[in-house]
C-alpha positions as CSV (number, residue, x, y, z in Angstrom):
1,X,-0.1,0.0,0.0
2,X,1.2,3.5,-0.6
3,X,-0.3,6.8,0.2
4,X,-0.1,9.9,-2.0
5,X,0.2,13.4,-1.0
6,X,-2.1,15.1,1.4
7,X,-5.7,15.4,0.3
8,X,-9.1,15.6,1.9
9,X,-9.1,11.8,2.0
10,X,-5.7,10.1,1.8
11,X,-4.9,8.6,-1.5
12,X,-4.3,5.0,-0.9
13,X,-4.3,1.6,-2.7
14,X,-4.0,-2.1,-2.2
15,X,-3.2,-4.8,-4.8
16,X,-2.7,-8.4,-5.4
17,X,0.8,-9.7,-4.7
18,X,1.4,-10.7,-8.4
19,X,0.6,-7.3,-9.9
20,X,4.3,-5.9,-9.5
21,X,5.7,-9.0,-11.1
22,X,3.2,-9.0,-14.1
23,X,4.2,-5.3,-14.9
24,X,7.9,-6.2,-14.7
25,X,7.4,-9.3,-17.0
26,X,5.6,-7.1,-19.6
27,X,8.2,-4.3,-19.1
28,X,5.5,-1.8,-18.6
29,X,3.9,0.8,-16.3
30,X,0.5,2.3,-16.2
31,X,-1.1,5.8,-16.3
32,X,-4.5,6.3,-14.7
33,X,-6.5,9.5,-14.8
34,X,-9.1,10.3,-12.1
35,X,-11.0,13.6,-12.6
36,X,-12.8,13.2,-9.4
37,X,-9.5,13.3,-7.4
38,X,-7.8,15.7,-9.9
39,X,-4.9,13.3,-10.3
40,X,-2.9,11.5,-12.9
41,X,-1.6,8.4,-11.2
42,X,1.5,6.5,-12.3
43,X,1.5,2.8,-11.3
44,X,5.1,1.4,-11.3
45,X,6.5,-1.9,-10.0
46,X,8.8,-1.2,-7.1
47,X,10.0,-4.4,-5.6
48,X,7.1,-6.3,-4.1
49,X,4.6,-3.5,-4.3
50,X,3.2,-1.1,-6.7
51,X,4.4,2.5,-6.3
52,X,1.4,4.9,-6.9
53,X,2.7,8.1,-8.0
54,X,0.3,11.1,-8.0
55,X,0.4,14.3,-10.2
56,X,-2.2,17.0,-9.9
57,X,-4.3,18.3,-12.8
58,X,-7.5,20.1,-13.0
59,X,-10.1,17.3,-13.8
60,X,-7.8,15.1,-15.9
61,X,-9.6,12.7,-18.3
62,X,-8.4,11.8,-21.7
63,X,-4.8,10.4,-21.9
64,X,-2.6,9.7,-25.0
65,X,1.1,8.5,-24.6
66,X,3.9,6.6,-26.1
67,X,7.6,6.4,-25.2
68,X,8.3,10.0,-26.4
69,X,5.2,12.1,-25.4
70,X,2.3,12.4,-23.2
71,X,-1.0,14.4,-23.5
72,X,-3.5,14.9,-20.8
73,X,-7.0,16.4,-21.4
74,X,-8.1,18.4,-18.5
75,X,-10.8,20.9,-17.6
76,X,-10.2,23.6,-20.1
77,X,-6.8,22.6,-21.7
78,X,-4.8,19.8,-23.0
79,X,-1.3,19.6,-21.5
80,X,1.5,18.1,-23.5
81,X,4.7,16.6,-22.0
82,X,7.9,15.1,-23.7
83,X,10.2,12.5,-22.5
84,X,13.7,13.6,-21.7
85,X,15.4,10.5,-20.3
86,X,18.8,12.2,-20.3
87,X,17.5,14.2,-17.0
88,X,16.9,10.8,-15.2
89,X,20.3,10.8,-13.4
90,X,19.3,14.1,-11.7
91,X,16.3,12.5,-10.0
92,X,17.9,9.7,-7.9
93,X,21.2,8.1,-7.0
94,X,21.5,5.6,-8.4
95,X,19.3,6.6,-11.3
96,X,16.2,4.3,-11.5
97,X,13.9,6.2,-13.9
98,X,13.8,5.1,-17.5
99,X,11.6,8.0,-18.7
100,X,11.0,11.5,-17.5
101,X,8.1,13.3,-19.0
102,X,8.5,17.1,-18.6
103,X,5.8,19.6,-19.3
104,X,6.2,21.2,-22.7
105,X,3.2,23.2,-23.4
106,X,-0.6,23.7,-22.7
107,X,-3.2,24.4,-25.3
108,X,-6.3,26.1,-24.0
109,X,-9.4,24.5,-25.5
110,X,-12.1,26.1,-23.3
111,X,-14.2,23.8,-21.1
112,X,-15.3,21.3,-23.8
113,X,-15.2,18.1,-21.7
114,X,-12.4,16.4,-23.4
115,X,-12.9,12.7,-23.2
116,X,-10.7,9.9,-25.0
117,X,-7.6,10.9,-27.0
118,X,-5.1,9.1,-29.2
119,X,-2.0,9.8,-31.3
120,X,-2.5,8.9,-34.9
121,X,0.3,7.3,-36.9
122,X,1.3,10.6,-38.3
123,X,1.6,12.0,-34.9
124,X,-1.5,14.1,-34.8
125,X,-3.4,14.2,-31.5
126,X,-7.0,13.4,-31.9
127,X,-9.5,13.9,-29.1
128,X,-13.2,13.6,-28.3
129,X,-14.9,16.9,-27.8
130,X,-17.9,15.8,-25.9
131,X,-19.5,19.3,-25.4
132,X,-19.6,19.8,-29.2
133,X,-20.2,16.3,-30.0
134,X,-17.3,15.8,-32.5
135,X,-13.7,14.6,-33.0
136,X,-11.1,17.3,-33.0
137,X,-7.4,18.0,-33.7
138,X,-5.5,21.2,-32.6
139,X,-3.9,24.1,-34.5
140,X,-2.2,27.3,-33.3
141,X,-5.0,29.6,-33.9
142,X,-8.1,27.7,-32.9
143,X,-9.5,26.4,-29.5
144,X,-10.0,23.2,-31.4
145,X,-10.4,22.0,-34.9
146,X,-13.6,19.9,-35.5
147,X,-12.6,17.0,-38.0
148,X,-15.7,14.7,-37.7
149,X,-19.0,14.5,-36.1
150,X,-21.6,11.7,-36.0
151,X,-23.9,11.8,-38.9
152,X,-26.9,11.9,-36.5
153,X,-25.7,15.3,-35.1
154,X,-26.9,17.9,-37.4
155,X,-24.7,20.8,-36.3
156,X,-22.0,22.0,-33.8
157,X,-23.3,23.2,-30.6
158,X,-22.0,23.3,-27.0
159,X,-24.8,21.0,-25.9
160,X,-23.5,17.5,-25.4
161,X,-26.1,16.1,-27.8
162,X,-25.0,12.4,-27.7
163,X,-22.3,12.2,-25.1
164,X,-19.6,11.2,-27.6
165,X,-16.9,9.7,-25.4
166,X,-14.7,6.9,-26.8
167,X,-12.1,7.0,-29.6
168,X,-10.3,3.9,-31.1
169,X,-7.6,3.7,-33.6
170,X,-7.2,1.0,-36.3
171,X,-4.1,0.9,-38.5
172,X,-2.9,4.2,-36.8
173,X,-6.0,6.1,-37.9
174,X,-9.1,7.1,-35.9
175,X,-11.7,4.5,-36.7
176,X,-14.3,3.7,-33.9
177,X,-16.3,5.9,-31.5
178,X,-18.8,5.3,-28.9
179,X,-21.6,7.4,-27.6
180,X,-24.3,7.1,-25.0
181,X,-26.9,7.8,-27.7
182,X,-27.7,8.5,-31.3
183,X,-29.4,11.6,-30.2
184,X,-29.5,15.2,-31.6
185,X,-31.0,17.3,-28.9
186,X,-29.2,19.0,-25.9
187,X,-28.2,16.1,-23.6
188,X,-30.7,14.0,-25.4
189,X,-28.7,10.8,-24.5
190,X,-29.9,11.1,-20.9
191,X,-33.5,9.9,-21.7
192,X,-32.1,6.4,-22.4
193,X,-28.7,6.0,-20.9
194,X,-29.4,2.6,-19.5
195,X,-29.1,0.9,-23.0
196,X,-29.2,3.7,-25.6
197,X,-25.6,3.5,-26.4
198,X,-23.9,3.1,-29.8
199,X,-20.7,2.2,-31.5
200,X,-20.0,3.7,-34.8
201,X,-17.5,3.4,-37.6
202,X,-15.9,6.6,-38.9
203,X,-15.1,5.2,-42.2
204,X,-18.8,5.5,-43.3
205,X,-20.6,6.8,-40.2
206,X,-22.3,3.5,-39.8
207,X,-23.7,2.4,-36.4
208,X,-22.1,-1.0,-35.9
209,X,-23.8,-1.8,-32.7
210,X,-26.7,-0.3,-30.7
211,X,-28.7,-1.1,-27.5
212,X,-25.4,-0.8,-25.5
213,X,-25.3,0.1,-21.7
214,X,-23.2,3.2,-21.6
215,X,-20.4,2.1,-24.0
216,X,-16.9,3.5,-23.6
217,X,-13.3,2.9,-24.9
218,X,-13.6,1.1,-28.3
219,X,-10.3,-0.6,-29.1
220,X,-8.8,-2.5,-32.0
221,X,-6.4,-5.0,-30.6
222,X,-5.2,-8.5,-31.8
223,X,-7.3,-8.1,-34.9
224,X,-10.5,-7.8,-32.9
225,X,-12.8,-5.0,-32.0
226,X,-13.3,-4.5,-28.1
227,X,-15.6,-2.3,-26.1
228,X,-16.4,-1.7,-22.5
229,X,-20.1,-1.8,-21.7
230,X,-19.6,0.5,-18.6
231,X,-23.3,0.0,-17.4
232,X,-22.9,-3.7,-17.1
233,X,-19.2,-3.8,-16.0
234,X,-18.5,-5.9,-19.1
235,X,-15.6,-6.2,-21.6
236,X,-17.2,-7.2,-24.8
237,X,-15.8,-8.3,-28.3
238,X,-17.9,-6.9,-31.2
239,X,-18.0,-8.1,-34.7
240,X,-17.1,-5.0,-36.8
241,X,-19.3,-6.1,-39.7
242,X,-22.5,-7.6,-38.1
243,X,-22.3,-5.8,-34.7
244,X,-22.8,-9.0,-32.9
245,X,-21.3,-9.0,-29.4
246,X,-19.8,-11.4,-26.9
247,X,-19.2,-11.0,-23.2
248,X,-15.4,-11.7,-22.6
249,X,-15.2,-10.8,-19.0
250,X,-17.2,-9.0,-16.2
251,X,-15.6,-6.7,-13.6
252,X,-17.1,-5.5,-10.3
253,X,-17.7,-1.8,-11.1
254,X,-18.4,0.8,-13.7
255,X,-15.8,-0.2,-16.3
256,X,-14.3,2.7,-18.1
257,X,-10.8,3.2,-19.6
258,X,-8.8,0.3,-21.1
259,X,-5.5,-0.5,-22.7
260,X,-4.0,-3.7,-23.8
261,X,-0.6,-5.3,-23.9
262,X,-0.4,-8.9,-25.3
263,X,-3.0,-11.0,-23.9
264,X,-3.8,-8.7,-21.0
265,X,-6.4,-6.0,-20.8
266,X,-5.9,-3.2,-18.0
267,X,-9.4,-2.0,-17.2
268,X,-10.4,1.0,-15.1
269,X,-13.1,0.7,-12.6
270,X,-15.2,3.4,-10.9
271,X,-17.6,3.6,-8.1
272,X,-20.8,5.6,-8.8
273,X,-22.1,8.1,-6.3
274,X,-25.8,8.5,-5.9
275,X,-25.4,12.1,-7.2
276,X,-23.6,10.9,-10.3
277,X,-25.5,11.1,-13.6
278,X,-24.4,7.6,-14.4
279,X,-26.9,6.0,-12.1
280,X,-30.0,3.9,-12.9
281,X,-28.0,1.5,-15.0
282,X,-27.5,-2.2,-14.5
283,X,-24.3,-2.1,-12.7
284,X,-26.1,0.1,-10.1
285,X,-28.8,-2.5,-9.6
286,X,-26.6,-5.5,-9.4
287,X,-23.7,-4.5,-7.4
288,X,-23.7,-2.8,-4.1
289,X,-20.0,-3.1,-3.5
290,X,-18.7,-1.2,-6.3
291,X,-15.0,-0.8,-6.4
292,X,-12.5,1.6,-8.1
293,X,-9.1,0.6,-9.4
294,X,-7.4,-1.4,-12.2
295,X,-8.4,-4.9,-13.0
296,X,-6.2,-7.0,-15.3
297,X,-8.1,-9.5,-17.5
298,X,-6.7,-12.3,-19.5
299,X,-8.7,-11.8,-22.8
300,X,-8.1,-15.4,-23.9
301,X,-9.6,-16.9,-20.6
302,X,-11.9,-14.1,-19.6
303,X,-10.5,-14.1,-16.1
304,X,-9.2,-11.5,-13.8
305,X,-5.5,-12.3,-13.1
306,X,-4.5,-9.2,-11.0
307,X,-5.9,-6.0,-9.6
308,X,-5.2,-2.8,-7.8
309,X,-8.0,-1.1,-5.9
310,X,-8.0,2.4,-4.4
311,X,-8.9,2.2,-0.8
312,X,-9.1,6.0,-0.3
313,X,-9.2,9.2,-2.3
314,X,-10.2,7.9,-5.7
315,X,-13.7,6.8,-6.5
316,X,-13.7,7.5,-10.2
317,X,-11.4,6.6,-13.0
318,X,-11.5,7.7,-16.6
319,X,-8.5,6.5,-18.6
320,X,-6.0,3.8,-18.4
321,X,-2.9,3.9,-20.6
322,X,-0.1,1.2,-20.8
323,X,3.4,2.6,-21.2
324,X,5.0,-0.3,-22.9
325,X,8.8,-0.6,-22.6
326,X,8.8,2.0,-19.7
327,X,9.2,0.5,-16.2
328,X,9.7,3.4,-13.9
329,X,8.6,6.7,-15.5
330,X,8.6,10.1,-13.8
331,X,6.3,13.1,-14.6
332,X,7.5,16.7,-13.8
333,X,5.3,19.6,-14.0
334,X,7.1,22.1,-12.0
335,X,10.3,22.8,-9.9
336,X,14.0,23.1,-10.5
337,X,14.4,20.1,-12.9
338,X,11.8,21.5,-15.3
339,X,13.5,25.1,-15.0
340,X,17.0,23.8,-15.8
341,X,16.3,21.2,-18.5
342,X,16.6,22.3,-22.0
343,X,15.6,20.4,-25.2
344,X,17.4,21.8,-28.3
345,X,17.5,20.7,-31.9
346,X,20.4,18.5,-32.9
347,X,22.1,21.1,-34.9
348,X,22.1,23.4,-32.1
349,X,23.2,20.7,-29.5
350,X,26.3,20.2,-31.6
351,X,27.4,23.7,-30.8
352,X,26.6,23.8,-27.1
353,X,29.8,24.3,-25.0
354,X,30.3,24.7,-21.3
355,X,33.0,26.7,-19.7
356,X,35.7,24.9,-17.9
């Protein structure tokens, strides 16, 4: 167990004994966003325990990351960080960090309720703009650049018309989205949130599957299309042509946020408060002991093989991101290291000299 920094309720967690060894064997770490607690959490194997490392953001939700960069969608901005591993020796003696993500820039989007995000193969950051019911990218002039909206949404308006939320890539391009309804009125999705959800294909705007219980986090992995039916606490596989679905696993909570590595799915679980808009759904009826944390599911067997649950401070999770190949990363948002670390183009670096 590891407590984070001081908060109204201490940030604490507990995990199965095999979780650290699993991360080590996969040579990976995890990022988890929790907008309710205002934290980005780094889960790192540290001996026989999971080190839970907290960084503060204003309502962080969507995450996109690889070995070189990290983007965090927050309340009214998207923060971008870059990995500068050469700074690692300044953090600890002996050095133990294999990545150091330092804040690079912040883009002010306005409060648009950024949901899932992903880096396309060409490096472009795509994100779900839930308030305006569209997919967007960034440029230097605009708050956001709308690039696609569902065919059932007639126009752009800051009205959360269908609660567009999930984004999945296929072959490095945006391909699948989830929404809580195929609706076109202000917050129209709320009328049938129990089973009005849809999964759509960007290629032709076709609705692949409907009648879903609060779908989130569509993903293409291992040649298969996956989705979380959050309202049922279910990981499902969906036929991308027929829309037929098959339950692969069930988890004890509101399932939202998923990433894969090999045969393992890392799934975020949230509790649901009575005041939350996401009540009156099957998981609320069926499960009085809802949990928050990260569940690891073997997608071939449909079984939970490891888990970490938050025992204090974190009730809701949005995104889960695997950092493949990075075992002990650090995130730096302020302080001396950030102030005295400089990234220059290679041509300029060749002409940098220090006085004797």
